[in-house]
VEXDREN-2710 file (C-alpha; in Angstrom, 1 decimal):
% VEXDREN-2710
k/r/px/py/pz
1/MET/-24.4/-54.8/14.7
2/ILE/-21.2/-53.9/12.8
3/CYS/-19.8/-50.4/13.2
4/THR/-17.2/-49.4/10.6
5/TRP/-14.9/-46.5/10.1
6/VAL/-12.7/-46.8/7.0
7/ASP/-10.8/-50.0/7.7
8/ASP/-11.8/-50.4/11.4
9/PHE/-14.6/-52.8/12.4
10/CYS/-16.4/-53.1/15.7
11/VAL/-18.8/-56.1/16.0
12/LEU/-21.4/-56.2/18.8
13/TYR/-23.3/-59.4/19.2
14/ASN/-25.3/-61.6/21.6
15/CYS/-25.2/-64.7/19.5
16/GLN/-21.8/-66.5/19.1
17/LYS/-23.0/-68.6/16.2
18/LEU/-24.2/-65.6/14.2
19/TYR/-20.9/-63.8/14.9
20/GLU/-18.8/-66.7/13.7
21/GLU/-20.9/-67.0/10.5
22/THR/-20.4/-63.3/9.8
23/ARG/-16.7/-63.4/10.6
24/ASP/-16.2/-66.4/8.3
25/ALA/-18.2/-64.9/5.5
26/TYR/-16.7/-61.4/5.5
27/PHE/-13.8/-60.8/7.8
28/ASP/-11.7/-63.8/6.8
29/LYS/-11.4/-62.2/3.4
30/VAL/-9.5/-59.2/4.7
31/ASP/-6.2/-58.9/6.6
32/GLY/-6.6/-57.9/10.2
33/GLU/-6.5/-58.9/13.8
34/GLU/-9.4/-60.3/15.8
35/GLY/-9.8/-59.8/19.5
36/ASP/-11.8/-58.2/22.2
37/LEU/-12.6/-54.5/21.9
38/ASP/-10.1/-52.6/23.9
39/PHE/-8.8/-49.8/21.6
40/MET/-10.3/-48.2/18.5
41/LEU/-10.0/-44.8/16.8
42/GLY/-7.8/-43.4/19.5
43/VAL/-10.3/-44.4/22.3
44/ASN/-9.7/-47.0/25.0
45/PHE/-12.6/-49.4/25.8
46/GLU/-13.1/-51.2/29.0
47/VAL/-15.9/-53.8/28.7
48/ASP/-17.0/-55.7/31.8
49/VAL/-19.5/-58.3/30.9
50/GLU/-20.2/-59.4/34.5
51/LEU/-20.9/-55.8/35.7
52/GLN/-22.6/-55.0/32.4
53/ARG/-20.4/-51.9/32.2
54/ILE/-18.7/-50.1/29.3
55/LYS/-16.2/-47.3/29.8
56/LEU/-14.5/-45.2/27.1
57/HIS/-11.4/-43.2/28.0
58/ALA/-8.4/-41.7/26.3
59/THR/-5.4/-42.8/28.4
60/THR/-3.3/-43.9/25.4
61/ALA/-4.0/-40.7/23.5
62/ILE/-3.2/-38.4/26.5
63/GLU/0.0/-40.3/27.1
64/LYS/1.1/-39.8/23.5
65/ILE/0.2/-36.0/23.7
66/ALA/2.2/-35.7/26.9
67/ALA/5.2/-37.6/25.4
68/LYS/5.2/-35.3/22.4
69/TYR/4.7/-31.9/24.1
70/GLY/6.1/-32.8/27.6
71/LYS/4.3/-33.2/30.9
72/PRO/3.5/-29.8/32.5
73/GLN/5.2/-29.3/35.9
74/ARG/2.1/-27.8/37.4
75/GLU/-1.0/-29.6/38.6
76/SER/-4.6/-28.5/37.9
77/LYS/-7.8/-29.8/39.4
78/VAL/-9.9/-28.0/36.8
79/PRO/-9.6/-27.7/33.0
80/MET/-9.9/-23.9/33.1
81/ARG/-9.7/-21.3/35.8
82/GLU/-12.7/-19.2/36.6
83/GLU/-10.9/-16.0/35.6
84/ASP/-10.3/-17.4/32.2
85/ALA/-14.0/-16.9/31.4
86/GLU/-12.8/-13.5/30.0
87/LEU/-10.6/-15.2/27.4
88/VAL/-13.2/-14.5/24.8
89/HIS/-12.6/-10.8/25.3
90/VAL/-8.8/-10.8/25.5
91/GLU/-7.2/-8.7/22.8
92/LEU/-5.1/-10.9/20.5
93/PRO/-1.5/-9.8/19.5
94/GLU/-1.2/-7.6/16.5
95/VAL/0.6/-9.3/13.6
96/ASP/4.3/-8.5/13.5
97/SER/4.2/-6.8/16.9
98/VAL/6.9/-7.6/19.5
99/GLU/4.4/-9.8/21.4
100/TRP/3.4/-11.6/18.3
101/LEU/7.0/-12.4/17.4
102/ASP/7.8/-13.6/20.9
103/LEU/4.9/-16.0/20.9
104/ARG/5.6/-17.6/17.5
105/GLU/7.1/-20.8/18.9
106/GLN/4.5/-21.3/21.5
107/ALA/1.8/-20.4/19.0
108/GLY/3.0/-23.3/16.7
109/ILE/2.6/-25.7/19.6
110/TYR/-0.8/-24.2/20.4
111/ARG/-2.0/-24.8/16.8
112/SER/-1.0/-28.5/17.1
113/LEU/-1.8/-29.3/20.7
114/VAL/-5.3/-27.8/21.0
115/PRO/-6.8/-29.7/18.0
116/SER/-5.3/-32.9/19.4
117/ILE/-7.2/-32.3/22.7
118/LEU/-10.3/-31.3/20.7
119/TYR/-10.6/-34.9/19.5
120/LEU/-10.6/-36.1/23.1
121/ALA/-13.4/-33.6/24.0
122/THR/-15.6/-34.9/21.2
123/THR/-15.1/-38.6/21.9
124/CYS/-15.0/-39.3/25.7
125/ARG/-14.1/-36.2/27.7
126/PRO/-17.2/-33.9/28.0
127/ASP/-15.7/-32.4/31.1
128/ILE/-13.2/-30.4/29.0
129/CYS/-15.7/-29.4/26.3
130/PHE/-16.1/-25.7/27.2
131/ALA/-12.3/-25.1/27.7
132/VAL/-11.4/-26.6/24.3
133/GLY/-14.2/-24.6/22.6
134/ILE/-12.7/-21.4/23.9
135/LEU/-9.2/-22.2/23.0
136/CYS/-10.2/-23.2/19.5
137/ARG/-11.4/-19.7/18.7
138/CYS/-7.9/-18.3/18.2
139/LEU/-5.8/-21.1/16.8
140/ASP/-4.0/-18.8/14.3
141/ASN/-3.0/-16.1/16.8
142/PRO/-3.3/-17.0/20.5
143/SER/-2.3/-14.6/23.2
144/ALA/-0.1/-15.4/26.2
145/ARG/-3.2/-15.9/28.3
146/HIS/-4.6/-18.5/25.8
147/ILE/-1.2/-20.3/25.8
148/GLU/-1.2/-20.4/29.6
149/ALA/-4.7/-21.8/29.6
150/MET/-3.6/-24.5/27.1
151/TRP/-0.9/-25.7/29.5
152/ILE/-3.4/-25.7/32.4
153/LEU/-5.8/-27.8/30.3
154/LEU/-3.0/-30.3/29.5
155/SER/-2.1/-30.4/33.2
156/TYR/-5.6/-31.3/34.0
157/LEU/-5.7/-34.1/31.4
158/VAL/-2.5/-35.6/32.5
159/GLY/-3.8/-35.8/36.1
160/THR/-7.1/-37.4/35.0
161/MET/-6.0/-39.4/32.0
162/ASN/-8.0/-42.5/33.1
163/PHE/-11.3/-40.6/33.3
164/GLY/-13.9/-41.2/30.7
165/VAL/-17.6/-41.8/30.0
166/ALA/-19.1/-44.9/31.5
167/TYR/-22.4/-46.8/30.9
168/LYS/-23.9/-49.4/33.1
169/HIS/-26.9/-51.6/32.9
170/ASP/-29.0/-51.7/36.1
171/VAL/-30.0/-55.4/36.5
172/LEU/-32.5/-54.6/39.3
173/THR/-34.6/-52.3/37.2
174/ARG/-33.8/-53.9/33.9
175/GLY/-33.2/-50.6/32.4
176/ALA/-30.8/-47.7/32.1
177/HIS/-30.2/-46.1/35.5
178/VAL/-30.4/-42.3/35.0
179/VAL/-29.9/-39.9/37.9
180/TYR/-32.3/-37.2/36.7
181/SER/-35.2/-39.2/35.4
182/LYS/-37.9/-41.5/36.6
183/LEU/-38.0/-42.9/33.1
184/LYS/-35.4/-45.7/33.8
185/ASP/-35.3/-46.8/30.2
186/GLY/-35.4/-43.4/28.5
187/VAL/-33.2/-40.7/27.2
188/VAL/-32.5/-37.7/29.5
189/ALA/-31.1/-34.3/28.5
190/LEU/-30.0/-31.2/30.4
191/SER/-29.4/-27.8/28.8
192/ASP/-28.0/-24.4/29.9
193/SER/-26.7/-21.1/28.7
194/ASP/-24.4/-18.5/30.2
195/TRP/-25.9/-15.2/28.8
196/SER/-23.0/-13.1/29.9
197/SER/-22.4/-10.7/27.0
198/GLY/-22.6/-10.8/23.3
199/LYS/-23.6/-14.2/21.9
200/SER/-24.3/-16.7/24.6
201/ILE/-22.9/-20.2/24.8
202/SER/-25.3/-23.1/24.6
203/GLY/-24.4/-26.2/26.6
204/TYR/-26.2/-29.4/26.8
205/VAL/-25.6/-33.1/27.5
206/ILE/-27.8/-36.1/26.6
207/TYR/-27.7/-39.2/28.8
208/LEU/-28.5/-42.8/28.2
209/ALA/-27.6/-45.9/30.3
210/GLY/-26.4/-43.7/33.1
211/GLY/-23.7/-41.9/31.0
212/PRO/-23.5/-39.0/28.5
213/ILE/-23.8/-40.0/24.8
214/PHE/-23.9/-36.6/23.3
215/TRP/-22.7/-33.2/24.5
216/ILE/-22.2/-29.7/23.1
217/SER/-20.6/-26.4/24.1
218/LYS/-21.2/-24.0/21.3
219/LYS/-21.6/-20.2/20.7
220/GLN/-25.2/-19.3/19.7
221/PRO/-25.7/-17.9/16.2
222/VAL/-27.7/-14.9/17.5
223/THR/-27.4/-12.3/20.3
224/SER/-30.1/-13.0/22.9
225/LEU/-31.9/-10.0/24.6
226/SER/-32.6/-11.9/27.8
227/SER/-31.5/-14.9/29.8
228/THR/-34.8/-16.5/29.0
229/GLU/-34.2/-16.2/25.3
230/ALA/-30.6/-17.6/25.6
231/GLU/-31.9/-20.5/27.6
232/TYR/-34.7/-21.1/25.2
233/TYR/-32.3/-21.2/22.3
234/ALA/-30.1/-23.7/24.2
235/ALA/-33.1/-25.9/25.0
236/SER/-34.2/-25.8/21.4
237/ALA/-30.8/-26.9/20.1
238/CYS/-30.8/-29.6/22.8
239/GLY/-34.3/-30.7/21.6
240/VAL/-33.0/-31.2/18.0
241/ASP/-30.3/-33.6/19.1
242/THR/-32.5/-35.3/21.7
243/LEU/-35.1/-36.1/19.0
244/ALA/-32.3/-37.4/16.7
245/VAL/-31.1/-39.7/19.5
246/MET/-34.7/-40.9/20.1
247/HIS/-35.2/-41.7/16.4
248/PHE/-31.9/-43.4/16.2
249/GLY/-32.7/-45.5/19.2
250/GLU/-36.1/-46.4/17.8
251/ASP/-34.4/-47.5/14.5
252/LEU/-32.1/-49.8/16.5
253/THR/-34.6/-51.2/19.0
254/GLY/-38.0/-50.7/17.5
255/VAL/-39.1/-49.1/20.7
256/LYS/-40.3/-45.5/20.8
257/THR/-39.3/-43.3/23.7
258/TYR/-42.0/-40.9/25.0
259/SER/-41.9/-37.8/27.1
260/THR/-38.1/-37.4/27.1
261/PRO/-37.3/-34.8/29.7
262/ILE/-35.0/-31.8/28.9
263/TYR/-34.0/-30.2/32.2
264/CYS/-33.5/-26.5/32.2
265/ASP/-32.7/-24.2/35.1
266/ASN/-34.5/-21.1/33.8
267/SER/-38.2/-21.0/34.7
268/GLY/-38.9/-18.5/32.0
269/ALA/-37.6/-20.8/29.3
270/VAL/-39.6/-23.7/30.7
271/ASN/-42.8/-21.7/30.5
272/VAL/-42.0/-20.5/27.0
273/ALA/-41.4/-24.1/25.9
274/LYS/-44.8/-25.1/27.2
275/ASN/-46.7/-22.1/25.9
276/PHE/-44.9/-19.8/23.5
277/ASN/-47.6/-17.1/23.8
278/SER/-47.1/-16.9/27.6
279/ASN/-44.4/-14.3/27.2
280/LYS/-44.8/-11.3/24.8
281/ARG/-41.0/-10.6/24.9
282/VAL/-40.2/-13.6/22.8
283/LYS/-42.3/-13.0/19.7
284/HIS/-39.2/-12.0/17.8
285/ILE/-37.6/-15.5/18.2
286/ASP/-37.1/-17.3/14.9
287/ARG/-39.9/-19.7/14.1
288/ARG/-37.5/-22.6/13.5
289/VAL/-36.7/-22.9/17.2
290/ASN/-40.4/-23.0/18.1
291/PHE/-40.6/-26.6/17.2
292/LEU/-40.0/-27.3/20.9
293/ASN/-43.6/-26.2/21.6
294/ASP/-45.0/-28.7/19.0
295/TYR/-43.0/-31.7/20.3
296/THR/-43.9/-30.7/23.9
297/GLU/-47.6/-30.6/23.0
298/ALA/-47.2/-33.9/21.2
299/GLY/-45.7/-35.5/24.3
300/ASP/-42.4/-36.5/22.8
301/ILE/-40.5/-34.0/24.8
302/LYS/-41.1/-32.3/28.1
303/VAL/-39.1/-29.3/29.5
304/VAL/-38.6/-29.7/33.2
305/PRO/-37.2/-27.2/35.7
306/ILE/-34.0/-28.1/37.6
307/SER/-31.9/-26.3/40.2
308/THR/-28.8/-24.6/38.8
309/LYS/-26.6/-26.3/41.3
310/ASP/-27.8/-29.7/39.9
311/ASN/-27.6/-28.8/36.3
312/VAL/-24.6/-30.7/34.8
313/ALA/-24.9/-28.7/31.6
314/ASP/-23.6/-25.7/33.5
315/ALA/-20.1/-27.1/33.1
316/MET/-20.5/-26.7/29.3
317/THR/-21.2/-22.9/29.4
318/LYS/-18.5/-21.4/31.7
319/PRO/-15.5/-22.2/33.8
320/LEU/-16.6/-23.3/37.3
321/GLY/-15.1/-23.2/40.7
322/LYS/-13.3/-26.3/41.9
323/VAL/-16.0/-27.6/44.2
324/LEU/-18.9/-27.1/41.8
325/PHE/-16.9/-28.4/38.8
326/LEU/-15.9/-31.6/40.7
327/LYS/-19.5/-32.2/41.6
328/HIS/-20.7/-31.9/38.0
329/ARG/-17.7/-34.0/36.8
330/GLU/-19.0/-37.0/38.7
331/ALA/-22.0/-37.1/36.5
332/LEU/-20.0/-36.6/33.3
333/VAL/-16.9/-38.8/33.6
334/LYS/-15.7/-41.6/35.8
335/GLY/-12.2/-42.3/37.0
336/ASP/-12.5/-45.8/38.4
END
């Protein structure tokens, strides 16, 4: 398999002869360096053939960010404080006001630093996904609270710069070891929603080979009238990407994955996914999200209840307390 991005090439192979033929036929004609995969597109790779383990982290990128903007003096064990959940409702400074003028220098740093961290959140740091999403909402005009939250996030990253997503093959079971599923060689997904006020935030994470391969923290396009509806929208969005991952895996391996579980901590949403007519209060939901029922009936997807305290996707929807966040972080990123 040859993965390309502009002029960067990553070759994955299990046949030395085939690799050498490919290299001699194609890559010898272009200038470049050949070597083991350890850094590509701003991401560090640690490949351990003996342990059958691959880890992706952003140590180099975080070091560059800290060198450019300075290492914060404070320390933080979480990417965002619990009280910063209300940042979405904080009134932003009025243009040309005294506060707005005082914050211009810091606002310039904010507009540059937050997008830099955004790249980390989308590549190998799902644990900061929610925090970055909130900070990205006011890049043009952040408040003092948003700027403070930015430095807290940077402090957290500097203290955990070697953390990243990790994937490991389980030799004993000859399949992907997944905490939440009895389907050792299948895809597993978890979804959640906050339903606090206004438009809820959908959060979900998709696992394969014991590590997250896809994650989202995104504001829903509609205002939900109940927690069940918000959770159902989140599960439906999760179902779309889960099916895409399943189809992509089938294209690569030729093996179809069946009964992929999507774990949800709302019993109402689980019941609606199994039988949409079971609840009269959801008839107004857009038909396009009801595909979840069709794929559930077909056996491709099954929505499974899970305890809230065990739902890792909870970290994608709100800032959590230190104890709960660290528990979920263990399932998202690894530091060793």
